[in-house]
C-alpha positions as CSV (number, residue, x, y, z in Angstrom):
1,M,15.8,-2.4,1.2
2,K,13.5,-2.3,4.2
3,A,9.9,-1.6,5.0
4,T,8.6,0.0,8.2
5,Y,5.0,-0.4,9.3
6,Y,2.9,2.5,10.6
7,G,-0.5,0.8,10.9
8,Q,-3.4,0.0,8.6
9,S,-1.9,0.0,5.1
10,T,0.8,2.6,5.8
11,F,4.4,1.5,5.1
12,E,7.6,3.3,4.3
13,I,10.0,1.5,2.0
14,E,13.6,2.7,1.9
15,T,15.3,1.9,-1.3
16,G,18.1,3.4,-3.4
17,G,18.6,6.2,-0.8
18,K,14.9,7.2,-1.1
19,K,11.9,6.8,1.2
20,L,8.6,5.8,-0.3
21,L,5.5,6.2,2.0
22,F,2.4,4.3,1.1
23,D,-1.2,5.4,2.0
24,P,-0.6,7.6,5.1
25,F,-3.2,7.0,7.7
26,I,-1.5,7.6,11.1
27,S,-2.7,10.5,13.2
28,P,-6.4,9.4,13.2
29,N,-5.4,5.8,14.0
30,P,-5.3,5.2,17.8
31,M,-3.1,2.1,17.2
32,A,-0.4,4.4,15.7
33,K,-0.5,7.1,18.4
34,A,3.2,6.7,19.1
35,I,4.1,7.7,15.6
36,D,4.8,11.5,15.0
37,I,3.9,12.3,11.4
38,N,6.2,15.3,11.6
39,S,9.1,12.9,11.8
40,L,8.3,11.3,8.5
41,K,10.2,12.9,5.5
42,P,9.4,10.7,2.5
43,D,10.7,11.5,-0.9
44,Y,7.7,10.0,-2.5
45,I,4.1,9.2,-1.3
46,L,2.2,6.5,-3.2
47,I,-1.6,6.6,-2.9
48,S,-3.6,3.5,-3.9
49,H,-7.0,5.3,-3.7
50,G,-8.9,8.2,-2.1
51,H,-10.5,6.8,1.1
52,G,-9.8,8.6,4.3
53,D,-8.0,5.6,5.9
54,H,-5.4,5.9,3.1
55,V,-5.0,9.7,2.7
56,A,-5.8,11.2,6.1
57,D,-2.2,12.5,6.6
58,L,-1.3,12.9,2.9
59,L,-1.5,16.7,2.7
60,A,0.2,17.3,6.0
61,I,3.1,15.0,5.3
62,Q,3.5,16.2,1.7
63,K,3.6,19.8,2.9
64,N,6.2,19.0,5.6
65,S,8.4,16.9,3.3
66,G,7.9,18.2,-0.2
67,A,7.4,14.6,-1.4
68,V,6.3,13.8,-4.9
69,I,2.9,12.1,-4.8
70,I,2.4,9.1,-7.1
71,C,-1.3,8.4,-7.7
72,I,-4.1,7.9,-10.2
73,A,-4.6,10.9,-12.5
74,E,-7.9,12.0,-10.9
75,I,-6.3,12.2,-7.4
76,A,-3.4,14.2,-9.0
77,G,-6.0,16.6,-10.2
78,W,-7.7,16.8,-6.8
79,L,-4.3,17.5,-5.3
80,G,-3.8,20.4,-7.7
81,N,-7.0,21.9,-6.4
82,Q,-5.6,21.6,-2.9
83,G,-2.5,23.6,-4.0
84,V,-0.2,20.6,-4.3
85,E,1.8,20.9,-7.5
86,N,4.2,18.0,-6.8
87,A,2.0,15.1,-8.0
88,H,2.8,12.5,-10.6
89,G,-0.4,11.2,-12.1
90,M,-0.6,7.7,-13.6
91,N,-3.2,5.2,-14.7
92,I,-3.8,1.5,-14.6
93,G,-1.2,-0.4,-16.7
94,G,1.2,2.5,-17.0
95,G,4.7,2.5,-15.7
96,F,7.3,5.2,-15.1
97,D,11.0,5.2,-14.2
98,F,11.8,7.3,-11.1
99,D,15.2,7.9,-9.6
100,F,14.8,5.0,-7.2
101,G,13.4,2.5,-9.7
102,R,10.3,1.7,-11.7
103,V,6.6,2.0,-10.7
104,K,3.8,0.3,-12.6
105,M,0.2,1.0,-11.6
106,V,-1.9,-2.2,-11.6
107,N,-5.5,-3.0,-11.2
108,A,-7.4,-3.2,-7.8
109,I,-11.1,-4.0,-7.3
110,H,-12.4,-1.6,-4.7
111,S,-13.9,1.9,-4.7
112,S,-12.4,5.3,-4.4
113,T,-13.8,8.6,-3.2
114,M,-11.9,11.5,-1.7
115,P,-12.7,12.6,1.9
116,D,-14.6,15.6,0.6
117,G,-16.7,13.5,-1.7
118,S,-14.8,14.2,-4.9
119,P,-14.3,11.3,-7.3
120,G,-11.0,9.5,-6.7
121,G,-10.7,7.7,-10.0
122,N,-10.0,4.0,-10.0
123,P,-8.3,2.2,-7.1
124,A,-4.9,0.8,-7.9
125,G,-2.0,-1.3,-6.7
126,F,1.7,-0.8,-7.4
127,L,4.4,-3.0,-8.8
128,I,7.8,-1.6,-7.6
129,K,11.1,-2.6,-9.1
130,A,14.2,-1.3,-7.3
131,E,17.5,-2.7,-6.2
132,G,17.0,-5.8,-8.3
133,K,13.8,-6.7,-6.3
134,S,10.1,-6.8,-7.3
135,I,7.5,-5.7,-4.7
136,Y,3.7,-5.8,-5.1
137,Y,1.7,-3.4,-3.0
138,A,-1.9,-4.5,-3.6
139,G,-3.8,-1.5,-2.0
140,D,-7.4,-2.3,-1.0
141,T,-8.6,-5.0,-3.3
142,A,-10.7,-8.1,-3.8
143,L,-9.2,-11.2,-5.2
144,T,-9.0,-10.8,-8.9
145,Y,-7.8,-12.8,-11.8
146,D,-5.8,-9.8,-12.9
147,M,-3.3,-10.7,-10.2
148,K,-2.3,-13.6,-12.5
149,L,-0.6,-11.1,-14.7
150,L,2.0,-10.6,-11.9
151,A,2.9,-14.3,-11.8
152,E,5.9,-13.8,-14.2
153,E,7.3,-10.8,-12.3
154,K,9.3,-12.9,-9.9
155,L,7.9,-11.0,-6.9
156,D,10.1,-11.0,-3.8
157,W,7.4,-9.6,-1.5
158,A,3.7,-8.8,-1.6
159,F,1.8,-6.4,0.6
160,L,-1.7,-7.9,0.8
161,P,-4.9,-6.8,2.7
162,I,-6.2,-9.6,5.0
163,G,-8.9,-7.9,7.1
164,D,-11.9,-9.0,5.1
165,N,-15.2,-7.0,5.0
166,Y,-13.8,-4.1,2.9
167,T,-11.1,-6.1,1.1
168,M,-10.2,-9.7,0.6
169,G,-9.7,-11.7,3.8
170,A,-7.0,-14.3,4.7
171,D,-8.5,-17.1,2.6
172,D,-8.6,-15.0,-0.6
173,A,-5.1,-13.6,0.2
174,V,-3.8,-17.1,0.3
175,K,-5.3,-17.7,-3.1
176,A,-3.8,-14.4,-4.3
177,C,-0.3,-15.7,-3.4
178,D,-0.9,-18.6,-5.8
179,F,-2.1,-16.2,-8.5
180,I,0.9,-13.9,-8.2
181,N,3.4,-16.6,-7.5
182,C,4.8,-15.1,-4.3
183,K,5.5,-16.8,-1.0
184,N,6.6,-13.8,1.1
185,V,3.7,-11.7,2.3
186,I,3.2,-8.7,4.6
187,G,-0.3,-8.4,5.8
188,M,-2.2,-5.1,6.0
189,H,-5.6,-3.5,6.4
190,Y,-6.6,-5.4,9.5
191,D,-7.4,-4.7,13.2
192,T,-7.9,-0.9,12.8
193,F,-11.7,-1.1,13.0
194,P,-13.9,-3.8,14.6
195,V,-15.2,-5.2,11.3
196,I,-11.6,-5.9,10.2
197,K,-10.4,-7.4,13.4
198,I,-8.6,-10.7,12.8
199,D,-7.5,-13.7,14.8
200,K,-3.8,-13.5,14.2
201,A,-3.0,-17.0,15.2
202,E,-5.7,-18.4,12.9
203,V,-4.6,-16.3,10.0
204,K,-0.9,-17.2,10.5
205,Q,-1.9,-20.9,10.5
206,K,-3.7,-20.5,7.2
207,F,-0.6,-19.1,5.6
208,L,1.6,-21.7,7.2
209,M,-0.5,-24.5,5.9
210,A,-0.2,-23.1,2.4
211,Q,3.6,-22.9,3.0
212,L,3.7,-19.2,2.8
213,N,5.8,-16.8,4.8
214,L,3.4,-14.2,6.4
215,K,4.7,-11.2,8.4
216,L,2.4,-9.2,10.7
217,P,4.7,-6.5,11.9
218,E,4.1,-4.4,15.0
219,I,3.6,-0.7,14.4
220,G,7.0,1.0,14.1
221,E,8.7,-2.4,13.2
222,A,11.0,-2.6,10.2
223,I,11.4,-5.7,8.0
224,A,14.2,-6.3,5.6
225,L,12.9,-7.0,2.1
C-alpha cells in the first residue's frame, strides 16, 4: 500500500490493485502545476466535503476515469444533477465493503458548500480498512472528542490537516494523535494559501517532541503505508 501526494489534501492511495483518490484539487493549485490530471485514473474518488479546494477537479477526473465517487449523500445528489451516475452516497457512522476494503464515514467539524452554492451536506472523514491496515483520512476538521472513537481501531496512519485558520493547526493535530492513538501522521491542508502557510521546521519539532512520526511529502512523492 502506498500514498502519493498531489498537494493540499489530495492523495492517491493504491491498495488491493485499486487506486483511491482523495479530494482532488490540483489544476487550480500553482504548487501542483507539474501534475497532469489527465494522467490520473483512479478507481474511486473519496470526497470529504464540497469546498472548491477539495472538489475542483472532481468532475473532470471522474469523467476521464469513470471512477466511483464515495461521498456524503447530499454530494451524491448534487453529482446526479451534474450527470454523474457513478456515485456511492454514505453518511456519518455508516460503513460499506468495497472491492478494495471497507470504508466508514466518520465525523468532521467544518462546513460544506458546493462551488455553485448548493448545500454539501455534512463534512466527513474516512476510516479505510484494506490489506490488513487501518488508515484515517480526517478531511478538513477541528480537533474533536469524536476522534477518541478511533482509538481502538489500531490505526497505522492518519492523514491530518495542520495548516490552522480553516482547520486544526499543528498543536491540535498533536492532540488528535493522542485521541486516535496513532503515531504515524501525514500532514495536509497547509501552504497552499497565505493564511495556512506553516513553518515546517517548527511543526516537525512539535511532532518530534511528542514522539510522533510526521511526514510532509513533496508534491508527487509516494510514501509506503
